[in-house]
NUNURO-823210 format. One record per residue (C-alpha): residue number from 1; residue in one letter; x, y, z. Coordinates in steps of 0.1 Angstrom, whole numbers, plus 5000, padded with zeros to 4 digits. Layout:
<recs>
+-----+-----+------+------+------+
!   n ! res !   xx !   yy !   zz !
+-----+-----+------+------+------+
! NUM !   A !    X !    Y !    Z !
...
+-----+-----+------+------+------+
</recs>
This chain:
<recs>
+-----+-----+------+------+------+
!   n ! res !   xx !   yy !   zz !
+-----+-----+------+------+------+
!   1 !   M ! 1194 ! 7923 ! 8189 !
!   2 !   R ! 1156 ! 7935 ! 8196 !
!   3 !   T ! 1175 ! 7959 ! 8219 !
!   4 !   L ! 1202 ! 7973 ! 8199 !
!   5 !   V ! 1176 ! 7978 ! 8173 !
!   6 !   F ! 1154 ! 7997 ! 8200 !
!   7 !   M ! 1180 ! 8019 ! 8210 !
!   8 !   T ! 1197 ! 8023 ! 8174 !
!   9 !   V ! 1162 ! 8037 ! 8164 !
!  10 !   M ! 1161 ! 8063 ! 8194 !
!  11 !   T ! 1195 ! 8078 ! 8189 !
!  12 !   A ! 1182 ! 8081 ! 8154 !
!  13 !   I ! 1154 ! 8102 ! 8166 !
!  14 !   W ! 1171 ! 8121 ! 8192 !
!  15 !   V ! 1194 ! 8133 ! 8169 !
!  16 !   G ! 1170 ! 8140 ! 8145 !
!  17 !   G ! 1147 ! 8162 ! 8174 !
!  18 !   H ! 1175 ! 8179 ! 8181 !
!  19 !   V ! 1180 ! 8193 ! 8147 !
!  20 !   Y ! 1143 ! 8201 ! 8150 !
!  21 !   L ! 1146 ! 8219 ! 8177 !
!  22 !   G ! 1180 ! 8239 ! 8172 !
!  23 !   R ! 1164 ! 8250 ! 8140 !
!  24 !   R ! 1129 ! 8257 ! 8157 !
!  25 !   I ! 1140 ! 8274 ! 8181 !
!  26 !   F ! 1166 ! 8297 ! 8171 !
!  27 !   D ! 1150 ! 8305 ! 8137 !
!  28 !   G ! 1121 ! 8317 ! 8162 !
!  29 !   L ! 1142 ! 8336 ! 8190 !
!  30 !   E ! 1161 ! 8353 ! 8161 !
!  31 !   L ! 1196 ! 8353 ! 8177 !
!  32 !   S ! 1224 ! 8367 ! 8163 !
!  33 !   R ! 1254 ! 8342 ! 8148 !
!  34 !   R ! 1271 ! 8341 ! 8182 !
!  35 !   A ! 1242 ! 8333 ! 8200 !
!  36 !   R ! 1231 ! 8308 ! 8178 !
!  37 !   R ! 1265 ! 8292 ! 8174 !
!  38 !   F ! 1263 ! 8287 ! 8215 !
!  39 !   G ! 1231 ! 8276 ! 8215 !
!  40 !   W ! 1241 ! 8246 ! 8191 !
!  41 !   A ! 1273 ! 8238 ! 8211 !
!  42 !   A ! 1245 ! 8240 ! 8246 !
!  43 !   L ! 1222 ! 8217 ! 8229 !
!  44 !   T ! 1243 ! 8194 ! 8215 !
!  45 !   L ! 1263 ! 8189 ! 8251 !
!  46 !   T ! 1228 ! 8185 ! 8264 !
!  47 !   G ! 1216 ! 8160 ! 8241 !
!  48 !   S ! 1250 ! 8142 ! 8241 !
!  49 !   T ! 1248 ! 8137 ! 8278 !
!  50 !   A ! 1213 ! 8124 ! 8276 !
!  51 !   L ! 1219 ! 8100 ! 8248 !
!  52 !   A ! 1249 ! 8087 ! 8268 !
!  53 !   A ! 1229 ! 8086 ! 8298 !
!  54 !   L ! 1205 ! 8060 ! 8276 !
!  55 !   W ! 1232 ! 8045 ! 8265 !
!  56 !   A ! 1248 ! 8039 ! 8297 !
!  57 !   T ! 1213 ! 8021 ! 8313 !
!  58 !   R ! 1223 ! 7991 ! 8296 !
!  59 !   L ! 1260 ! 7991 ! 8317 !
!  60 !   G ! 1261 ! 7972 ! 8349 !
!  61 !   G ! 1281 ! 7975 ! 8381 !
!  62 !   E ! 1283 ! 8002 ! 8405 !
!  63 !   V ! 1306 ! 8031 ! 8393 !
!  64 !   A ! 1300 ! 8064 ! 8413 !
!  65 !   A ! 1306 ! 8088 ! 8376 !
!  66 !   L ! 1281 ! 8064 ! 8360 !
!  67 !   R ! 1254 ! 8069 ! 8384 !
!  68 !   A ! 1262 ! 8108 ! 8382 !
!  69 !   L ! 1256 ! 8103 ! 8346 !
!  70 !   Q ! 1224 ! 8086 ! 8345 !
!  71 !   W ! 1211 ! 8110 ! 8367 !
!  72 !   V ! 1217 ! 8145 ! 8350 !
!  73 !   G ! 1215 ! 8126 ! 8314 !
!  74 !   L ! 1180 ! 8113 ! 8322 !
!  75 !   W ! 1169 ! 8145 ! 8336 !
!  76 !   L ! 1182 ! 8161 ! 8308 !
!  77 !   F ! 1163 ! 8136 ! 8285 !
!  78 !   G ! 1131 ! 8144 ! 8303 !
!  79 !   L ! 1133 ! 8180 ! 8304 !
!  80 !   T ! 1144 ! 8178 ! 8263 !
!  81 !   S ! 1116 ! 8153 ! 8254 !
!  82 !   V ! 1088 ! 8182 ! 8269 !
!  83 !   L ! 1107 ! 8211 ! 8249 !
!  84 !   F ! 1098 ! 8190 ! 8220 !
!  85 !   F ! 1067 ! 8184 ! 8224 !
!  86 !   L ! 1053 ! 8219 ! 8233 !
!  87 !   V ! 1074 ! 8233 ! 8200 !
!  88 !   L ! 1061 ! 8204 ! 8183 !
!  89 !   F ! 1023 ! 8214 ! 8192 !
!  90 !   S ! 1035 ! 8247 ! 8185 !
!  91 !   D ! 1040 ! 8246 ! 8150 !
!  92 !   V ! 1009 ! 8223 ! 8147 !
!  93 !   I ! 0988 ! 8246 ! 8159 !
!  94 !   G ! 1006 ! 8273 ! 8141 !
!  95 !   W ! 1002 ! 8255 ! 8111 !
!  96 !   A ! 0964 ! 8248 ! 8115 !
!  97 !   A ! 0957 ! 8286 ! 8121 !
!  98 !   T ! 0977 ! 8294 ! 8090 !
!  99 !   R ! 0957 ! 8273 ! 8067 !
! 100 !   M ! 0923 ! 8288 ! 8082 !
! 101 !   R ! 0931 ! 8321 ! 8075 !
! 102 !   R ! 0941 ! 8314 ! 8041 !
! 103 !   V ! 0905 ! 8297 ! 8036 !
! 104 !   L ! 0890 ! 8322 ! 8056 !
! 105 !   S ! 0910 ! 8352 ! 8035 !
! 106 !   S ! 0897 ! 8335 ! 8001 !
! 107 !   A ! 0867 ! 8344 ! 8009 !
! 108 !   N ! 0868 ! 8376 ! 8027 !
! 109 !   P ! 0901 ! 8390 ! 8013 !
! 110 !   E ! 0921 ! 8417 ! 8039 !
! 111 !   P ! 0955 ! 8432 ! 8042 !
! 112 !   P ! 0981 ! 8409 ! 8045 !
! 113 !   S ! 0992 ! 8400 ! 8078 !
! 114 !   D ! 1021 ! 8424 ! 8099 !
! 115 !   P ! 1054 ! 8405 ! 8098 !
! 116 !   G ! 1070 ! 8420 ! 8128 !
! 117 !   R ! 1037 ! 8411 ! 8145 !
! 118 !   R ! 1042 ! 8372 ! 8135 !
! 119 !   G ! 1082 ! 8373 ! 8144 !
! 120 !   F ! 1069 ! 8388 ! 8180 !
! 121 !   M ! 1044 ! 8357 ! 8183 !
! 122 !   G ! 1073 ! 8334 ! 8171 !
! 123 !   K ! 1096 ! 8348 ! 8200 !
! 124 !   V ! 1070 ! 8345 ! 8224 !
! 125 !   A ! 1066 ! 8307 ! 8216 !
! 126 !   S ! 1098 ! 8294 ! 8214 !
! 127 !   M ! 1105 ! 8316 ! 8252 !
! 128 !   G ! 1071 ! 8299 ! 8267 !
! 129 !   A ! 1081 ! 8264 ! 8252 !
! 130 !   V ! 1118 ! 8265 ! 8269 !
! 131 !   A ! 1104 ! 8281 ! 8302 !
! 132 !   T ! 1073 ! 8252 ! 8306 !
! 133 !   S ! 1099 ! 8224 ! 8298 !
! 134 !   G ! 1120 ! 8243 ! 8327 !
! 135 !   G ! 1095 ! 8245 ! 8351 !
! 136 !   V ! 1082 ! 8213 ! 8340 !
! 137 !   G ! 1118 ! 8194 ! 8348 !
! 138 !   G ! 1120 ! 8217 ! 8382 !
! 139 !   V ! 1088 ! 8202 ! 8397 !
! 140 !   G ! 1089 ! 8170 ! 8382 !
! 141 !   L ! 1123 ! 8161 ! 8396 !
! 142 !   A ! 1109 ! 8174 ! 8432 !
! 143 !   H ! 1079 ! 8152 ! 8428 !
! 144 !   A ! 1101 ! 8121 ! 8416 !
! 145 !   V ! 1126 ! 8119 ! 8445 !
! 146 !   E ! 1099 ! 8121 ! 8471 !
! 147 !   L ! 1084 ! 8087 ! 8486 !
! 148 !   P ! 1050 ! 8082 ! 8467 !
! 149 !   E ! 1018 ! 8089 ! 8488 !
! 150 !   V ! 0987 ! 8063 ! 8496 !
! 151 !   V ! 0960 ! 8069 ! 8479 !
! 152 !   E ! 0929 ! 8046 ! 8491 !
! 153 !   V ! 0901 ! 8034 ! 8472 !
! 154 !   E ! 0869 ! 8011 ! 8476 !
! 155 !   V ! 0859 ! 7984 ! 8451 !
! 156 !   P ! 0824 ! 7977 ! 8455 !
! 157 !   I ! 0821 ! 7935 ! 8448 !
! 158 !   D ! 0788 ! 7922 ! 8441 !
! 159 !   G ! 0779 ! 7892 ! 8465 !
! 160 !   L ! 0813 ! 7899 ! 8489 !
! 161 !   P ! 0811 ! 7875 ! 8522 !
! 162 !   E ! 0809 ! 7895 ! 8551 !
! 163 !   A ! 0843 ! 7877 ! 8560 !
! 164 !   F ! 0862 ! 7897 ! 8534 !
! 165 !   E ! 0843 ! 7933 ! 8539 !
! 166 !   G ! 0870 ! 7951 ! 8546 !
! 167 !   Y ! 0898 ! 7932 ! 8531 !
! 168 !   R ! 0926 ! 7954 ! 8523 !
! 169 !   I ! 0952 ! 7950 ! 8494 !
! 170 !   V ! 0984 ! 7969 ! 8494 !
! 171 !   Q ! 0995 ! 7975 ! 8455 !
! 172 !   L ! 1030 ! 7983 ! 8445 !
! 173 !   S ! 1037 ! 7989 ! 8406 !
! 174 !   D ! 1066 ! 8004 ! 8383 !
! 175 !   V ! 1090 ! 8010 ! 8408 !
! 176 !   H ! 1118 ! 8003 ! 8384 !
! 177 !   V ! 1146 ! 8000 ! 8407 !
! 178 !   G ! 1176 ! 8009 ! 8385 !
! 179 !   P ! 1199 ! 8037 ! 8375 !
! 180 !   T ! 1184 ! 8062 ! 8396 !
! 181 !   I ! 1160 ! 8046 ! 8419 !
! 182 !   R ! 1180 ! 8028 ! 8447 !
! 183 !   G ! 1179 ! 8004 ! 8475 !
! 184 !   E ! 1173 ! 8031 ! 8504 !
! 185 !   H ! 1144 ! 8046 ! 8481 !
! 186 !   L ! 1126 ! 8010 ! 8478 !
! 187 !   R ! 1133 ! 8009 ! 8518 !
! 188 !   G ! 1115 ! 8035 ! 8522 !
! 189 !   I ! 1082 ! 8026 ! 8501 !
! 190 !   V ! 1084 ! 7991 ! 8518 !
! 191 !   E ! 1083 ! 8008 ! 8548 !
! 192 !   R ! 1053 ! 8032 ! 8543 !
! 193 !   A ! 1036 ! 8000 ! 8525 !
! 194 !   N ! 1036 ! 7980 ! 8555 !
! 195 !   G ! 1023 ! 8010 ! 8580 !
! 196 !   L ! 0991 ! 8003 ! 8563 !
! 197 !   D ! 0993 ! 7969 ! 8577 !
! 198 !   A ! 0973 ! 7955 ! 8550 !
! 199 !   D ! 0960 ! 7919 ! 8545 !
! 200 !   L ! 0975 ! 7913 ! 8511 !
! 201 !   A ! 1009 ! 7923 ! 8496 !
! 202 !   V ! 1012 ! 7928 ! 8458 !
! 203 !   V ! 1042 ! 7939 ! 8430 !
! 204 !   T ! 1022 ! 7942 ! 8394 !
! 205 !   G ! 1056 ! 7942 ! 8377 !
! 206 !   D ! 1082 ! 7962 ! 8361 !
! 207 !   L ! 1099 ! 7959 ! 8394 !
! 208 !   I ! 1132 ! 7966 ! 8383 !
! 209 !   D ! 1154 ! 7981 ! 8352 !
! 210 !   G ! 1189 ! 7963 ! 8350 !
! 211 !   Y ! 1200 ! 7926 ! 8360 !
! 212 !   V ! 1201 ! 7904 ! 8386 !
! 213 !   D ! 1237 ! 7900 ! 8394 !
! 214 !   D ! 1239 ! 7946 ! 8393 !
! 215 !   L ! 1208 ! 7947 ! 8415 !
! 216 !   R ! 1208 ! 7918 ! 8442 !
! 217 !   D ! 1215 ! 7943 ! 8471 !
! 218 !   Q ! 1190 ! 7970 ! 8456 !
! 219 !   V ! 1160 ! 7950 ! 8454 !
! 220 !   A ! 1169 ! 7932 ! 8492 !
! 221 !   P ! 1148 ! 7956 ! 8505 !
! 222 !   L ! 1116 ! 7940 ! 8491 !
! 223 !   S ! 1120 ! 7905 ! 8515 !
! 224 !   E ! 1104 ! 7925 ! 8538 !
! 225 !   L ! 1074 ! 7936 ! 8527 !
! 226 !   R ! 1046 ! 7918 ! 8541 !
! 227 !   G ! 1006 ! 7915 ! 8539 !
! 228 !   R ! 0989 ! 7888 ! 8568 !
! 229 !   D ! 0979 ! 7870 ! 8540 !
! 230 !   G ! 1012 ! 7872 ! 8520 !
! 231 !   A ! 1032 ! 7892 ! 8494 !
! 232 !   F ! 1030 ! 7883 ! 8457 !
! 233 !   F ! 1043 ! 7892 ! 8425 !
! 234 !   V ! 1034 ! 7892 ! 8382 !
! 235 !   T ! 1056 ! 7902 ! 8362 !
! 236 !   G ! 1057 ! 7937 ! 8336 !
! 237 !   N ! 1073 ! 7937 ! 8304 !
! 238 !   H ! 1108 ! 7951 ! 8318 !
! 239 !   E ! 1119 ! 7922 ! 8338 !
! 240 !   Y ! 1115 ! 7910 ! 8305 !
! 241 !   Y ! 1140 ! 7933 ! 8288 !
! 242 !   W ! 1164 ! 7919 ! 8317 !
! 243 !   D ! 1162 ! 7880 ! 8318 !
! 244 !   G ! 1130 ! 7875 ! 8335 !
! 245 !   L ! 1129 ! 7842 ! 8342 !
! 246 !   A ! 1166 ! 7851 ! 8360 !
! 247 !   W ! 1142 ! 7879 ! 8380 !
! 248 !   C ! 1112 ! 7855 ! 8390 !
! 249 !   T ! 1133 ! 7836 ! 8406 !
! 250 !   E ! 1154 ! 7861 ! 8423 !
! 251 !   V ! 1118 ! 7875 ! 8439 !
! 252 !   E ! 1108 ! 7838 ! 8450 !
! 253 !   R ! 1142 ! 7838 ! 8468 !
! 254 !   L ! 1133 ! 7874 ! 8488 !
! 255 !   G ! 1101 ! 7856 ! 8500 !
! 256 !   L ! 1075 ! 7865 ! 8475 !
! 257 !   T ! 1054 ! 7844 ! 8455 !
! 258 !   V ! 1054 ! 7846 ! 8419 !
! 259 !   L ! 1022 ! 7836 ! 8397 !
! 260 !   N ! 1032 ! 7828 ! 8366 !
! 261 !   N ! 0998 ! 7825 ! 8352 !
! 262 !   A ! 0985 ! 7809 ! 8386 !
! 263 !   H ! 0968 ! 7808 ! 8416 !
! 264 !   R ! 0965 ! 7808 ! 8456 !
! 265 !   V ! 0935 ! 7803 ! 8474 !
! 266 !   I ! 0925 ! 7828 ! 8504 !
! 267 !   E ! 0902 ! 7816 ! 8534 !
! 268 !   R ! 0887 ! 7829 ! 8558 !
! 269 !   G ! 0863 ! 7808 ! 8576 !
! 270 !   E ! 0840 ! 7790 ! 8548 !
! 271 !   A ! 0843 ! 7820 ! 8525 !
! 272 !   R ! 0871 ! 7822 ! 8499 !
! 273 !   L ! 0886 ! 7847 ! 8476 !
! 274 !   L ! 0907 ! 7840 ! 8443 !
! 275 !   L ! 0939 ! 7857 ! 8443 !
! 276 !   A ! 0955 ! 7847 ! 8405 !
! 277 !   G ! 0984 ! 7867 ! 8385 !
! 278 !   C ! 0995 ! 7868 ! 8347 !
! 279 !   T ! 1022 ! 7869 ! 8331 !
! 280 !   D ! 1028 ! 7908 ! 8315 !
! 281 !   I ! 1006 ! 7906 ! 8279 !
! 282 !   K ! 1043 ! 7906 ! 8259 !
! 283 !   A ! 1056 ! 7881 ! 8284 !
! 284 !   G ! 1053 ! 7851 ! 8253 !
! 285 !   D ! 1072 ! 7871 ! 8229 !
! 286 !   H ! 1104 ! 7867 ! 8252 !
! 287 !   V ! 1097 ! 7836 ! 8266 !
! 288 !   A ! 1077 ! 7811 ! 8253 !
! 289 !   S ! 1064 ! 7791 ! 8283 !
! 290 !   H ! 1057 ! 7826 ! 8299 !
! 291 !   A ! 1027 ! 7834 ! 8275 !
! 292 !   S ! 0999 ! 7858 ! 8293 !
! 293 !   D ! 0966 ! 7834 ! 8301 !
! 294 !   P ! 0946 ! 7849 ! 8326 !
! 295 !   A ! 0919 ! 7827 ! 8319 !
! 296 !   G ! 0944 ! 7798 ! 8324 !
! 297 !   A ! 0954 ! 7814 ! 8354 !
! 298 !   R ! 0923 ! 7798 ! 8374 !
! 299 !   A ! 0926 ! 7769 ! 8362 !
! 300 !   G ! 0917 ! 7744 ! 8386 !
! 301 !   A ! 0908 ! 7768 ! 8414 !
! 302 !   P ! 0882 ! 7753 ! 8439 !
! 303 !   P ! 0848 ! 7779 ! 8438 !
! 304 !   C ! 0856 ! 7812 ! 8453 !
! 305 !   D ! 0836 ! 7835 ! 8463 !
! 306 !   L ! 0853 ! 7865 ! 8447 !
! 307 !   S ! 0883 ! 7866 ! 8422 !
! 308 !   V ! 0915 ! 7889 ! 8416 !
! 309 !   L ! 0935 ! 7893 ! 8390 !
! 310 !   L ! 0971 ! 7907 ! 8391 !
! 311 !   A ! 0979 ! 7917 ! 8358 !
! 312 !   H ! 1005 ! 7941 ! 8349 !
! 313 !   Q ! 0991 ! 7957 ! 8315 !
! 314 !   P ! 0955 ! 7976 ! 8314 !
! 315 !   R ! 0952 ! 7959 ! 8280 !
! 316 !   S ! 0948 ! 7924 ! 8300 !
! 317 !   I ! 0913 ! 7935 ! 8309 !
! 318 !   D ! 0891 ! 7915 ! 8279 !
! 319 !   A ! 0908 ! 7885 ! 8287 !
! 320 !   A ! 0902 ! 7890 ! 8320 !
! 321 !   A ! 0864 ! 7900 ! 8320 !
! 322 !   E ! 0863 ! 7869 ! 8299 !
! 323 !   A ! 0872 ! 7848 ! 8322 !
! 324 !   G ! 0847 ! 7862 ! 8350 !
! 325 !   Y ! 0872 ! 7881 ! 8374 !
! 326 !   D ! 0859 ! 7900 ! 8397 !
! 327 !   L ! 0887 ! 7926 ! 8401 !
! 328 !   Q ! 0921 ! 7930 ! 8378 !
! 329 !   L ! 0948 ! 7955 ! 8396 !
! 330 !   S ! 0971 ! 7965 ! 8369 !
! 331 !   G ! 0997 ! 7993 ! 8362 !
! 332 !   H ! 1022 ! 7997 ! 8334 !
! 333 !   T ! 1004 ! 8035 ! 8323 !
! 334 !   H ! 1026 ! 8056 ! 8349 !
! 335 !   G ! 0997 ! 8075 ! 8345 !
! 336 !   G ! 1016 ! 8091 ! 8314 !
! 337 !   Q ! 1042 ! 8102 ! 8341 !
! 338 !   Y ! 1048 ! 8137 ! 8333 !
! 339 !   F ! 1037 ! 8162 ! 8311 !
! 340 !   P ! 1026 ! 8159 ! 8276 !
! 341 !   F ! 1031 ! 8121 ! 8282 !
! 342 !   N ! 0999 ! 8121 ! 8307 !
! 343 !   L ! 0978 ! 8136 ! 8280 !
! 344 !   L ! 0991 ! 8112 ! 8255 !
! 345 !   V ! 0992 ! 8077 ! 8269 !
! 346 !   H ! 0954 ! 8078 ! 8266 !
! 347 !   L ! 0955 ! 8068 ! 8228 !
! 348 !   A ! 0979 ! 8037 ! 8237 !
! 349 !   Q ! 0957 ! 8022 ! 8267 !
! 350 !   P ! 0921 ! 8016 ! 8276 !
! 351 !   Y ! 0925 ! 8028 ! 8314 !
! 352 !   V ! 0954 ! 8052 ! 8319 !
! 353 !   S ! 0948 ! 8052 ! 8362 !
! 354 !   G ! 0922 ! 8048 ! 8388 !
! 355 !   L ! 0894 ! 8027 ! 8389 !
! 356 !   A ! 0869 ! 8019 ! 8354 !
! 357 !   K ! 0845 ! 7990 ! 8352 !
! 358 !   H ! 0853 ! 7975 ! 8318 !
! 359 !   R ! 0818 ! 7946 ! 8317 !
! 360 !   D ! 0815 ! 7932 ! 8346 !
! 361 !   T ! 0851 ! 7936 ! 8361 !
! 362 !   W ! 0866 ! 7960 ! 8380 !
! 363 !   I ! 0897 ! 7979 ! 8368 !
! 364 !   Y ! 0922 ! 7994 ! 8392 !
! 365 !   V ! 0954 ! 8011 ! 8376 !
! 366 !   S ! 0978 ! 8024 ! 8396 !
! 367 !   R ! 1003 ! 8055 ! 8386 !
! 368 !   G ! 1028 ! 8040 ! 8396 !
! 369 !   T ! 1050 ! 8037 ! 8431 !
! 370 !   G ! 1087 ! 8050 ! 8412 !
! 371 !   Y ! 1092 ! 8059 ! 8376 !
! 372 !   W ! 1112 ! 8052 ! 8344 !
! 373 !   G ! 1140 ! 8068 ! 8329 !
! 374 !   P ! 1137 ! 8103 ! 8336 !
! 375 !   P ! 1136 ! 8111 ! 8374 !
! 376 !   L ! 1104 ! 8135 ! 8365 !
! 377 !   R ! 1068 ! 8132 ! 8382 !
! 378 !   A ! 1047 ! 8165 ! 8369 !
! 379 !   G ! 1010 ! 8158 ! 8365 !
! 380 !   A ! 1005 ! 8122 ! 8373 !
! 381 !   P ! 1019 ! 8116 ! 8410 !
! 382 !   H ! 1031 ! 8083 ! 8419 !
! 383 !   E ! 1018 ! 8062 ! 8445 !
! 384 !   I ! 1014 ! 8033 ! 8470 !
! 385 !   T ! 0976 ! 8019 ! 8465 !
! 386 !   L ! 0958 ! 8008 ! 8495 !
! 387 !   V ! 0923 ! 7990 ! 8479 !
! 388 !   T ! 0896 ! 7982 ! 8499 !
! 389 !   L ! 0871 ! 7956 ! 8493 !
! 390 !   R ! 0833 ! 7971 ! 8497 !
! 391 !   R ! 0805 ! 7946 ! 8497 !
! 392 !   A ! 0783 ! 7964 ! 8467 !
+-----+-----+------+------+------+
</recs>
């Protein structure tokens, strides 16, 4: 029911957004009646294809035609979303400029503005929005289908034991294996991660977009992920959209250790590292027993020299800092994934990408290893992260 409501609301917004785009762009370009009809037909076709692809993501199976629809439709979904926000920004700026002119003209009357000039500027704005969205769509698609680059980051830890100096953690996050990210792409990601020869391998949620029965073969390459001290997994919000309990069982079957508000202790001689993992911050809304508990994840652990928390969403950082963790590794944001969402995401999350300090706790937020929905990456490259611990 939750999914049905979400999809219904999305459909209504999508239709309304296309009506707004059509009226705004076609009026701005001052098209002829014939050209306007053609434009509406094209907009209706692209919008319907994108909408069909969005609904098709809820269908399982390995049907070639369905895969093709999802590739084309989801790309169009991203392209249109970029266009919508560009036009909206243009309208907001135009409205603000008009208000400012009225305020200034009331104090200093001047001749009325030239209607021809306004029409010309409207055409420029409309053509600019279309051209920019096309550029973002093309560049974003090219970047999305590439294997992610390795991003290396060093984290200074106070009192880090000599035994853990240079300890390396490879992090994958937000791979989103599903409609357009398939097993061969995941295999390439795993091979690149294994080539880093890390001490620890972690996956910080949102591994999939689909049910276990449909994606079992596509996720199988994850079983090859290696770290000298093991490979670990925590849930993201998307696991719970597709039966989180089933996915926890499947990931364990693949050989990774699932940390659902749990921990493991890694020893180097007499030195100890506490590795803890909590479920997604909203997991309790789906499975009551999976309510996120960063403090509970370390309960019962012996005294350790440093502690690392795997938590899908950056918003877990308040609880992590309260519980005394030295470092939190997160994902979820995708860094915004593509323009202009890479700007808007800052309104929803305390940390969006990179390394930051929250009270006494470091937090690193990955931009994600894959992408969600539209196969676009523009202004927010995906990454495989190699975290190295250093003595402060």
